[in-house]
C-alpha positions in Angstrom: -74.3 125.9 152.7 -72.8 125.9 149.2 -70.6 128.9 148.5 -71.8 130.8 145.4 -69.4 132.0 142.8 -71.4 135.3 142.5 -70.6 136.3 146.1 -67.6 138.5 145.2 -69.5 140.1 142.4 -72.4 141.1 144.7 -69.9 142.6 147.1 -68.2 144.5 144.3 -71.5 145.9 143.1 -72.6 146.7 146.6 -69.5 148.9 147.0 -70.8 151.1 144.2 -74.6 151.1 144.0 -77.1 152.0 146.8 -79.6 149.3 145.6 -78.8 145.8 144.4 -81.4 143.7 142.7 -80.7 139.9 142.6 -82.8 138.5 139.8 -82.9 135.0 138.2 -85.2 132.1 137.8 -87.4 130.9 140.6 -85.5 128.7 143.2 -82.0 129.7 142.0 -80.9 130.7 145.5 -81.3 134.5 145.3 -82.5 135.0 148.9 -79.8 132.6 150.3 -77.1 134.5 148.4 -78.3 137.8 149.8 -78.2 136.5 153.4 -74.8 134.9 152.9 -73.3 138.2 151.6 -75.1 140.5 154.0 -75.5 138.5 157.3 -75.8 141.6 159.4 -78.6 143.2 157.4 -82.2 142.8 158.7 -84.2 140.4 156.5 -87.7 141.4 155.6 -90.1 139.3 153.5 -93.2 140.8 152.0 -94.6 137.3 151.9 -95.8 138.2 155.4 -99.2 139.8 155.0 -98.9 142.2 158.0 -95.5 143.5 156.9 -96.8 143.9 153.4 -99.8 145.9 154.5 -97.6 148.2 156.6 -95.2 148.8 153.8 -97.9 149.4 151.3 -99.8 151.9 153.4 -96.8 154.0 154.5 -93.7 153.0 152.5 -91.6 156.1 153.4 -92.2 155.6 157.1 -91.6 151.9 156.7 -88.1 152.5 155.4 -87.3 154.7 158.5 -87.4 151.5 160.5 -84.3 150.3 158.6 -81.8 153.2 158.9 -78.9 151.0 157.8 -80.7 149.3 155.1 -82.1 145.8 154.7 -82.7 142.8 152.5 -86.3 143.1 151.1 -87.5 139.7 149.8 -90.5 139.5 147.4 -90.1 143.2 146.9 -92.3 143.2 143.8 -95.3 142.5 146.1 -95.1 146.1 147.4 -94.8 148.3 144.2 -95.0 151.4 146.4 -91.7 150.6 148.0 -89.7 151.4 144.9 -90.6 155.1 144.7 -90.0 155.4 148.4 -86.6 153.8 148.0 -85.8 156.3 145.2 -86.7 159.2 147.4 -84.7 157.8 150.3 -81.6 157.3 148.3 -81.8 160.7 146.8 -82.4 162.5 150.1 -79.6 160.9 152.1 -75.8 160.8 151.7 -74.6 158.2 149.2 -74.5 154.8 150.9 -73.5 151.9 148.5 -75.0 148.5 149.2 -77.7 149.8 151.6 -80.7 148.0 150.1 -80.8 144.5 148.6 -83.9 143.5 146.7 -84.9 139.9 145.7 -88.0 138.3 144.5 -89.4 135.1 142.9 -91.1 137.1 140.1 -88.2 138.7 138.3 -90.6 140.2 135.7 -92.2 142.6 138.2 -89.1 143.1 140.3 -86.9 144.1 137.4 -89.6 146.3 135.8 -90.3 148.1 139.1 -86.5 148.7 139.7 -85.9 149.8 136.2 -88.8 152.3 136.2 -88.1 153.8 139.7 -84.4 153.3 140.4 -82.6 154.0 137.2 -79.1 155.1 137.9 -79.4 154.1 141.5 -79.6 150.3 141.2 -77.8 147.5 139.4 -78.7 143.8 138.9 -77.0 140.4 139.2 -78.8 137.6 137.4 -78.3 134.4 139.5 -78.8 131.1 137.7 -78.9 127.7 139.4 -75.7 126.0 140.7 -72.8 125.6 138.4 -70.7 122.4 138.0 -67.8 124.3 139.7 -70.0 125.2 142.8 -71.0 121.5 143.2 -67.5 120.4 142.7 -66.1 122.7 145.4 -68.8 121.6 147.8 -68.0 117.9 147.2 -71.5 117.3 145.7 -70.5 116.6 142.1 -71.1 113.1 140.9 -68.5 111.3 138.8 -71.2 110.6 136.2 -71.9 113.5 133.8 -75.1 112.0 132.7 -76.4 112.0 136.3 -75.6 115.6 136.7 -77.2 116.5 133.3 -80.3 114.5 134.1 -80.8 115.9 137.6 -80.0 119.4 136.7 -78.5 122.0 139.0 -81.4 123.8 140.8 -80.4 124.2 144.5 -83.4 122.5 146.1 -82.3 119.2 144.4 -79.1 119.4 146.4 -80.6 120.2 149.8 -79.5 117.4 152.1 -82.5 118.1 154.3 -84.9 117.4 151.4 -85.2 114.3 149.2 -86.7 115.6 146.0 -86.9 113.3 143.0 -86.1 115.4 139.9 -89.2 114.7 137.9 -91.5 115.3 140.9 -89.8 118.5 141.7 -89.8 119.8 138.1 -93.5 119.0 137.8 -94.2 121.3 140.7 -91.7 123.9 139.5 -93.4 124.3 136.1 -96.8 124.5 137.8 -95.7 127.2 140.2 -93.9 129.1 137.4 -97.0 129.3 135.2 -99.4 129.9 138.1 -97.4 132.8 139.6 -95.0 134.2 137.1 -96.9 133.7 133.8 -100.5 134.2 134.5 -100.2 138.0 134.8 -98.2 138.1 131.5 -100.6 136.4 129.2 -104.4 135.9 128.8 -105.6 133.1 131.1 -107.3 131.3 128.2 -103.8 130.8 126.6 -102.2 129.0 129.6 -102.7 125.6 128.0 -101.1 126.7 124.8 -98.2 128.3 126.8 -97.6 124.9 128.5 -97.5 123.3 125.1 -95.0 125.9 123.9 -92.6 125.0 126.7 -92.9 121.3 125.8 -92.3 122.0 122.1 -89.3 124.2 122.9 -87.7 121.3 124.7 -87.6 119.4 121.5 -85.7 122.3 119.9 -83.0 122.8 122.6 -79.7 123.0 120.9 -81.3 123.6 117.5 -82.0 126.7 115.5 -85.4 128.2 116.4 -88.3 127.7 114.1 -91.0 130.2 114.8 -93.2 128.8 112.0 -93.0 125.3 113.5 -94.0 126.6 116.9 -96.8 128.7 115.4 -98.2 125.8 113.3 -97.8 123.3 116.1 -99.8 125.5 118.5 -102.2 127.2 116.1 -101.1 130.7 117.3 -99.6 133.6 115.4 -95.9 134.2 115.1 -96.1 137.5 117.0 -97.6 135.6 119.9 -94.8 133.0 119.7 -92.3 135.8 119.8 -94.0 137.3 122.8 -94.2 134.1 124.7 -90.6 133.2 124.0 -89.6 136.6 125.3 -91.3 135.7 128.6 -89.4 132.4 128.8 -86.1 134.1 128.1 -86.8 137.0 130.5 -87.5 134.5 133.3 -84.3 132.5 132.5 -86.1 129.4 131.5 -84.5 129.5 128.0 -81.6 131.3 126.4 -81.5 132.3 122.7 -78.0 132.1 121.3 -77.6 134.5 118.4 -75.5 133.7 115.3 -72.1 135.3 115.0 -71.8 138.3 112.8 -69.0 138.9 110.3 -66.7 141.9 110.2 -69.4 143.9 108.4 -71.9 143.3 111.2 -74.0 140.9 109.2 -74.9 137.4 110.3 -74.5 134.5 107.8 -77.7 133.0 109.3 -80.3 135.1 111.1 -82.0 132.5 113.3 -80.9 132.0 116.9 -80.4 128.6 118.6 -82.6 127.8 121.5 -81.3 126.4 124.8 -82.9 125.6 128.1 -81.0 127.1 131.1 -81.2 123.9 133.1 -80.5 120.5 131.6 -82.6 118.8 134.3 -85.7 120.8 133.4 -85.0 119.9 129.8 -84.8 116.2 130.6 -88.1 116.4 132.5 -89.8 118.1 129.6 -88.4 115.5 127.2 -90.0 112.9 129.5 -86.8 111.2 130.3 -87.0 109.3 133.6 -83.4 108.3 134.4 -79.8 109.0 133.5 -79.9 105.6 131.7 -82.7 106.8 129.5 -80.8 110.0 128.8 -77.7 108.0 127.6 -79.9 106.0 125.2 -81.9 109.0 124.0 -81.6 110.7 120.7 -81.6 113.9 122.6 -78.4 113.1 124.5 -76.3 115.5 122.4 -78.8 118.3 122.8 -78.9 117.8 126.6 -75.1 117.8 127.0 -74.8 120.9 124.7 -77.5 122.6 126.8 -75.4 121.8 129.9 -72.3 123.3 128.4 -74.0 126.5 127.2 -75.5 126.9 130.6 -72.1 126.6 132.3 -70.7 129.3 130.1 -73.7 131.6 130.8 -73.3 131.0 134.6 -69.6 131.7 134.5 -70.1 135.1 132.9 -73.2 136.2 134.8 -71.6 135.2 138.1 -68.8 137.6 137.3 -71.4 140.3 136.5 -70.4 140.2 132.8 -72.4 139.9 129.6 -72.3 136.4 128.2 -71.0 137.4 124.8 -71.8 134.0 123.3 -72.9 133.3 119.8 -72.7 130.3 117.4 -71.3 130.0 113.9 -72.9 128.5 110.8 -72.1 129.3 107.2 -73.9 128.5 103.9 -71.6 125.6 103.3 -72.8 123.8 106.4 -69.8 124.5 108.6 -71.0 125.0 112.2 -69.3 125.7 115.5 -71.5 125.2 118.6 -70.3 128.2 120.6 -68.2 131.3 119.8 -67.1 133.1 123.0 -66.3 136.7 122.3 -64.2 137.3 125.5 -60.8 138.9 126.2 -59.5 135.8 124.5 -61.9 134.5 121.8 -62.8 130.9 121.7 -64.5 128.6 119.2 -66.0 125.7 121.2 -67.4 122.4 120.0 -69.5 120.3 122.5 -69.5 116.5 122.3 -71.5 114.1 124.3 -68.9 111.3 124.1 -66.6 110.3 127.0 -63.8 109.2 124.8 -61.2 111.5 123.2 -61.2 111.7 119.4 -59.1 114.1 117.4 -61.9 114.4 114.8 -64.2 116.1 117.3 -62.3 119.3 116.5 -62.7 119.2 112.7 -65.3 122.0 112.6 -63.3 124.1 115.0 -60.1 123.7 112.9 -61.9 124.7 109.7 -63.4 127.8 111.5 -59.9 128.8 112.8 -58.4 128.4 109.4 -61.0 130.8 108.0 -60.6 133.3 110.8 -56.8 133.4 110.8 -56.7 135.5 114.0 -56.0 134.9 117.7 -59.2 132.9 118.3 -58.4 129.6 120.1 -60.2 126.3 119.7 -61.6 124.0 122.4 -63.7 120.8 122.5 -65.9 120.2 125.6 -66.4 116.5 126.1 -67.4 114.1 128.9 -64.1 112.4 129.6 -61.7 112.8 132.5 -58.5 113.8 130.9 -57.5 117.2 129.5 -55.4 117.2 126.3 -53.9 119.8 123.9 -53.7 118.6 120.3 -52.2 120.9 117.7 -53.3 123.9 119.7 -56.9 122.7 120.4 -57.8 122.2 124.1 -59.9 119.1 124.8 -61.7 120.0 128.1 -63.2 117.2 130.3 -66.6 118.1 131.8 -65.4 118.6 135.3 -62.9 121.2 134.1 -65.4 123.2 132.1 -65.7 125.7 135.1 -61.9 126.2 135.1 -61.9 126.9 131.4 -64.7 129.4 131.8 -63.1 131.4 134.6 -59.4 131.3 134.3 -57.6 134.4 132.9 -57.2 133.9 129.1 -53.6 135.2 129.3 -52.7 132.9 132.1 -54.0 129.6 131.0 -52.4 126.6 132.5 -50.5 124.5 130.0 -52.2 121.1 129.4 -50.4 118.0 128.3 -49.7 117.6 124.6 -51.3 114.5 123.2 -49.0 112.1 121.4 -50.3 109.4 119.2 
């Protein structure tokens, strides 16, 4: 079983809050994480019809069967349980980490918890595996394109299963729409919603064009916004906002769109192998998607806000990612495996404008880490180390000469 980086964060949160909700996209490993962190807690799934009926008919009595708490999976299927949990938590002495709630439909789970358990619960948003988790488990390939093409959803790395990425993602999209989306939009719009996902794939790594989506689908811009919010809330996509200046104003106002998983993106782009990815015009967007996803996972696994933006000014200067962390970073992502000093040209211009303590980095697909004139060139297998190490205790990397 692959150790998840979020384990310690869940333990930390469980030492403070009575109810912990583990949210995240379908098949990201939420239930497995809960069982790993709380092996002694009873596990109850409301997928079971009989259990669901008992909990629905008498939720307060149902909780009495678990005096020391439990893991309740698919909790959103019993809405009545949330008010009963609120009353139980309020009536008894304060017991952090007593109830752990997970569910495959994070819309309903999070809404129910927010409505009923405000001040009593907290959330951890669990995304699919990170590069670091696969590396530590000895499952990371030496080929970055293979990892980007396959994606990082846990079922694709289950040694007991033999899923082919495209077959698995086809079923994943179908399940996501049939279960998670149908109760969010009008059924007659399902076909258009599927087309929206497909069109979004062609925009990953680019600034979002609401009008292009609206015109391409023949739907209104408010509808586009509503559907994008569904995709973002279910962790299918992430909208990276532009950086603001010291007056709180953004030089550009349009966010960039990224898919959370590069494998799902490759499937939607109809790429059928890592070789097709290498030759595809979308290669840069896929690798940039992988990098943004790794940064998101690093922060969320620590229970922190991502605090990621991008920079673009009116003169065309752009930096892929600005990390507003304890130590600020300006990060450029390159889909090349070879080191080239010119890859940092945009970062250098940005740093020259900022003239502050922001540091520069280039994420690329090579194997060697360099430091050139203060810019870190970070190979893909070390992206996780860059994301998690203390900014004030960064290891010194070799200076590049030549």
